[in-house]
C-alpha positions as CSV (number, residue, x, y, z in Angstrom):
1,M,94.4,136.9,77.9
2,T,95.0,133.2,78.8
3,P,94.4,132.6,82.5
4,V,97.4,131.4,84.6
5,P,96.7,127.9,86.1
6,A,96.6,127.8,89.9
7,P,99.7,126.3,91.4
8,V,99.5,122.7,92.8
9,R,99.7,122.7,96.6
10,I,102.1,120.0,97.9
11,E,102.4,120.0,101.6
12,P,104.4,117.9,104.1
13,P,102.1,115.9,106.3
14,V,102.6,117.9,109.5
15,P,99.7,118.3,111.9
16,A,98.8,121.8,110.6
17,A,98.6,120.6,107.0
18,I,96.6,117.5,108.0
19,A,94.1,119.7,109.9
20,E,93.8,122.0,106.9
21,A,93.3,119.1,104.5
22,A,90.6,117.6,106.8
23,A,88.8,121.0,106.7
24,L,88.9,121.0,102.9
25,L,87.4,117.5,102.9
26,R,84.6,118.5,105.2
27,H,83.7,121.3,102.9
28,G,83.6,119.1,99.8
29,G,87.1,119.6,98.6
30,L,89.5,116.9,97.2
31,V,92.8,116.0,98.9
32,A,95.4,113.5,97.6
33,F,97.2,111.6,100.3
34,P,99.6,108.7,100.6
35,T,98.8,105.1,101.5
36,E,101.0,102.0,101.6
37,T,99.6,101.1,98.2
38,V,99.4,104.2,96.0
39,Y,98.3,107.8,96.5
40,G,94.6,108.2,96.9
41,L,92.3,111.0,95.7
42,G,90.2,111.6,98.8
43,G,86.7,113.0,99.1
44,D,83.9,112.8,101.7
45,A,82.3,109.4,101.0
46,T,79.1,110.6,102.6
47,A,78.6,113.6,100.3
48,D,77.2,113.1,96.8
49,R,78.8,116.3,95.5
50,A,82.3,115.3,96.8
51,V,82.1,111.9,95.3
52,A,80.9,113.4,92.0
53,A,83.9,115.7,92.1
54,I,86.2,112.7,92.4
55,F,84.7,111.2,89.2
56,A,85.0,114.5,87.4
57,A,88.6,115.0,88.5
58,K,89.6,111.6,87.3
59,D,87.5,111.6,84.2
60,R,86.3,108.3,85.7
61,P,83.3,106.3,84.3
62,S,80.4,106.7,86.8
63,F,79.8,102.9,86.8
64,N,83.2,102.1,88.3
65,P,82.9,101.9,92.1
66,L,85.2,103.6,94.6
67,I,86.9,102.2,97.7
68,V,85.8,103.8,101.0
69,H,88.6,104.2,103.6
70,V,88.2,104.2,107.3
71,A,90.6,105.2,110.2
72,E,89.7,102.3,112.5
73,A,88.4,98.8,111.8
74,H,85.3,99.2,114.0
75,Q,84.2,102.2,111.8
76,A,83.4,99.8,109.0
77,E,80.5,98.4,111.0
78,A,78.5,101.6,110.4
79,L,79.0,101.4,106.6
80,V,78.7,97.7,105.8
81,K,77.4,94.4,107.2
82,V,80.4,92.6,108.6
83,D,80.3,88.8,108.9
84,G,82.6,86.3,110.6
85,R,84.7,85.9,107.5
86,A,85.3,89.6,107.2
87,R,86.2,89.9,110.9
88,R,88.8,87.2,110.6
89,L,90.3,88.9,107.6
90,M,90.2,92.3,109.2
91,A,92.0,90.9,112.3
92,R,94.7,89.4,110.1
93,F,95.2,92.0,107.3
94,W,93.9,95.4,108.6
95,P,95.5,97.8,108.5
96,G,96.8,96.7,105.1
97,P,96.2,96.4,101.3
98,L,93.0,94.4,101.5
99,T,89.7,95.8,100.4
100,L,86.5,93.9,101.3
101,V,83.3,94.2,99.3
102,L,80.4,93.8,101.7
103,P,76.6,94.4,101.8
104,R,75.6,98.0,102.5
105,A,74.6,98.4,106.1
106,D,71.1,99.7,107.0
107,H,71.3,103.5,107.2
108,S,74.8,103.5,105.8
109,P,75.9,107.1,105.3
110,V,78.0,106.3,102.2
111,S,76.9,108.0,99.0
112,L,75.2,105.7,96.5
113,L,77.5,107.3,93.9
114,A,80.5,105.9,95.7
115,S,79.2,102.3,95.1
116,A,78.0,103.1,91.6
117,G,74.5,102.2,92.6
118,L,75.4,98.7,93.9
119,D,74.0,97.3,97.1
120,T,77.6,96.6,98.3
121,I,80.4,98.9,99.4
122,A,84.2,98.4,99.1
123,V,85.9,99.2,102.4
124,R,89.6,99.4,103.5
125,L,91.7,100.4,106.4
126,P,95.0,101.7,105.0
127,D,98.4,100.9,106.6
128,H,99.7,104.4,106.6
129,A,99.9,106.8,109.5
130,V,99.2,109.9,107.4
131,A,96.2,108.4,105.7
132,R,94.6,107.3,109.0
133,A,95.4,110.6,110.6
134,L,93.7,112.5,107.8
135,I,90.6,110.2,107.9
136,A,90.4,110.7,111.6
137,A,90.8,114.4,111.4
138,A,88.1,114.7,108.7
139,G,85.7,112.8,111.0
140,R,84.2,110.8,108.1
141,P,85.0,107.9,105.7
142,L,86.9,108.9,102.6
143,A,86.2,107.7,99.1
144,A,89.6,107.5,97.6
145,P,90.5,105.9,94.2
146,S,94.1,106.3,93.0
147,A,95.0,109.9,92.5
148,N,95.4,110.0,88.7
149,R,93.3,110.4,85.6
150,S,91.2,107.3,85.0
151,G,93.0,104.5,83.1
152,A,96.4,106.1,83.6
153,V,99.4,104.8,85.6
154,S,98.7,104.9,89.3
155,P,100.8,107.4,91.4
156,T,103.3,106.3,93.9
157,L,104.9,109.8,94.5
158,A,103.3,113.1,95.3
159,A,104.9,114.4,92.0
160,H,102.9,111.8,90.1
161,V,99.7,113.2,91.5
162,A,100.6,116.8,90.6
163,E,101.6,115.7,87.1
164,S,98.3,113.8,86.5
165,L,95.7,115.9,88.3
166,G,97.3,119.4,88.7
167,A,94.9,121.9,90.3
168,R,92.0,119.4,90.2
169,V,93.0,118.5,93.7
170,A,93.0,121.2,96.5
171,M,96.0,119.8,98.3
172,I,98.5,116.9,98.0
173,L,100.0,115.6,101.3
174,D,103.5,114.4,100.4
175,G,104.3,111.2,102.4
176,G,107.1,110.1,100.2
177,P,107.1,107.0,98.0
178,C,104.4,104.4,98.6
179,R,105.8,101.2,100.4
180,V,103.8,98.6,98.5
181,G,103.3,100.5,95.3
182,L,100.5,98.3,94.1
183,E,96.8,98.7,94.7
184,S,94.9,96.6,97.3
185,T,93.5,93.2,96.8
186,V,89.7,93.4,96.4
187,L,87.7,90.5,97.8
188,D,84.0,90.2,97.4
189,L,82.3,88.8,100.6
190,S,78.8,89.8,99.7
191,G,77.9,86.2,98.7
192,P,78.4,82.7,100.1
193,V,81.7,82.1,98.2
194,P,84.6,84.6,98.7
195,T,85.4,86.0,95.3
196,L,88.7,87.6,94.2
197,L,87.7,90.7,92.1
198,R,91.2,92.3,91.9
199,P,94.6,90.8,92.8
200,G,96.8,93.2,94.8
201,G,99.0,93.7,97.8
202,I,97.7,90.6,99.6
203,A,98.3,87.3,97.9
204,P,95.2,85.1,97.4
205,E,97.0,82.2,99.1
206,A,97.3,84.2,102.3
207,I,93.6,85.0,102.2
208,E,92.7,81.3,101.6
209,A,94.8,80.3,104.5
210,V,92.8,82.5,106.9
211,L,89.4,81.5,105.4
212,G,90.2,77.8,105.0
213,E,88.7,77.8,101.5
214,E,89.6,78.6,97.9
215,L,88.7,81.9,96.3
216,L,86.5,82.1,93.3
217,H,88.1,83.9,90.3
218,P,85.1,85.0,88.2
219,A,84.9,86.0,84.6
220,E,84.9,89.8,84.4
221,D,82.3,92.0,82.8
222,P,84.2,95.2,81.8
223,A,80.9,97.0,81.0
224,A,79.7,96.6,84.7
225,P,82.6,96.2,87.0
226,R,81.9,95.3,90.7
227,S,85.2,96.6,91.9
228,P,87.7,99.4,91.1
229,G,90.4,98.3,88.6
230,M,88.3,95.9,86.6
231,L,88.1,97.9,83.4
232,E,89.8,96.1,80.5
233,S,92.2,98.9,79.6
234,H,93.5,100.4,82.9
235,Y,96.7,101.5,84.5
236,A,97.9,102.5,80.9
237,P,100.8,104.7,79.9
238,G,100.6,106.6,76.7
239,L,102.9,104.2,74.9
240,P,101.8,100.7,73.8
241,V,102.9,97.9,76.1
242,R,104.2,94.6,74.9
243,L,104.3,91.7,77.4
244,D,106.5,88.6,77.8
245,A,109.3,90.2,75.9
246,R,112.7,88.5,76.0
247,S,114.5,91.4,74.2
248,R,113.6,94.8,73.0
249,R,112.7,95.7,69.4
250,D,113.9,98.8,67.6
251,G,112.6,101.9,69.4
252,E,111.2,100.0,72.4
253,A,112.2,100.5,76.1
254,L,112.8,97.2,77.8
255,L,111.4,96.9,81.4
256,A,113.3,94.0,82.9
257,F,112.7,91.6,85.8
258,G,115.6,89.5,87.2
259,A,118.5,88.7,85.0
260,A,118.3,91.1,82.0
261,P,119.9,92.0,78.8
262,A,122.5,94.9,78.9
263,D,120.2,97.2,76.9
264,A,117.3,97.1,79.4
265,A,116.1,100.6,80.2
266,L,115.0,99.8,83.8
267,N,114.7,96.7,86.0
268,L,111.8,96.2,88.3
269,S,113.9,93.9,90.5
270,P,117.4,92.7,89.4
271,A,117.1,90.1,92.2
272,G,113.8,88.8,90.9
273,D,112.0,89.9,94.1
274,L,108.2,90.3,93.4
275,E,107.7,92.7,96.4
276,E,110.4,95.0,95.0
277,A,108.9,94.7,91.5
278,A,105.5,95.6,92.8
279,A,106.8,98.7,94.5
280,N,108.6,99.8,91.4
281,L,106.0,99.0,88.8
282,F,104.0,102.2,88.3
283,A,107.0,104.5,88.7
284,S,108.9,102.5,86.1
285,L,106.0,102.6,83.6
286,R,105.8,106.4,84.1
287,A,109.6,106.8,83.7
288,L,109.6,104.9,80.4
289,D,106.5,106.7,79.0
290,R,108.6,109.1,76.9
291,P,108.5,110.4,73.3
292,D,112.0,109.0,72.6
293,F,110.5,105.4,72.8
294,T,107.9,103.9,70.5
295,A,106.6,101.2,73.0
296,I,107.4,99.6,76.4
297,A,108.4,95.9,76.3
298,V,108.1,94.1,79.6
299,M,109.9,90.9,80.5
300,P,107.9,87.9,81.9
301,I,106.8,88.1,85.5
302,P,106.1,84.8,87.4
303,E,102.3,84.2,88.0
304,T,102.8,83.5,91.7
305,G,102.1,85.6,94.9
306,L,102.4,89.3,94.1
307,G,103.2,88.4,90.5
308,L,99.5,87.7,90.0
309,A,98.7,91.3,90.8
310,I,101.7,92.7,88.8
311,N,100.6,90.7,85.7
312,D,97.0,91.8,86.1
313,R,98.1,95.5,86.0
314,L,100.4,94.8,83.0
315,R,97.7,93.0,81.0
316,R,95.4,95.9,81.6
317,A,98.1,98.4,80.6
318,A,98.7,96.4,77.4
319,A,95.0,95.9,76.6
320,P,93.5,97.6,73.4
321,R,92.7,101.2,74.2
322,R,89.1,102.3,74.0
323,A,88.2,105.3,71.9
324,A,87.7,108.4,74.0
């Protein structure tokens, strides 16, 4: 007899549900929760088995580091070595969609699995009341990549998490749609030159204004990423993605931006607003990933501000798929 799969638990983020979710986390369970960027798949960052469970749930390569989330900025001091540059950025952008890669602190409790064996840890303070309440209730930092199978489109609704992970997660806290809808910017401060590892919700120009210096944009090594989201093929729907499309070809769904042809299937932002486009990106890719289309064609997005991050995600979605 075929076993019946366990139902997916989706709970409103009321105090009782947050308390239960925190207890699940303390006992090694996985909980999906909303942030301002995307939904995260949370596990106890200090417990090897919980971190290993995150990798297993996502089918995620073990060499891809995870971001560790804290409830208050000062809590990062116990995890990483915080310098003056980091403090200035934390004061300006935390809570918010900025992840800082910093040297591991002496006696840091974070599992080495969470940092993929590196001597650095990626840390973030999310700008979402439910996320911070959950982290505080759990009483420990949470490793939390996006709550989806590795390489797939990131989730911006609780339903996306349920669709992608199902019963692999013990509970999903439903905080509604994510406000930013695009992952955090990842900045490496472990060396003398601040290095942008992943564009995201904070524009590089805003970071440069605080630091008073330009960011380095390094060549990536997909075989050994220093940050989440650096795999060559990532954020990918099932259908092929064609970029810089001005019109759709037979069988394609056209994902538009700004002024668009009448036959566009969806528009990231009819007004050409990059913030709106970022918030709609992943949900739109999911909505068009249907068997009645042969591919998803995406109109050009400006390479400025949040457009840098949007295009980064789209290029990874369109990259050649690696064999499983």
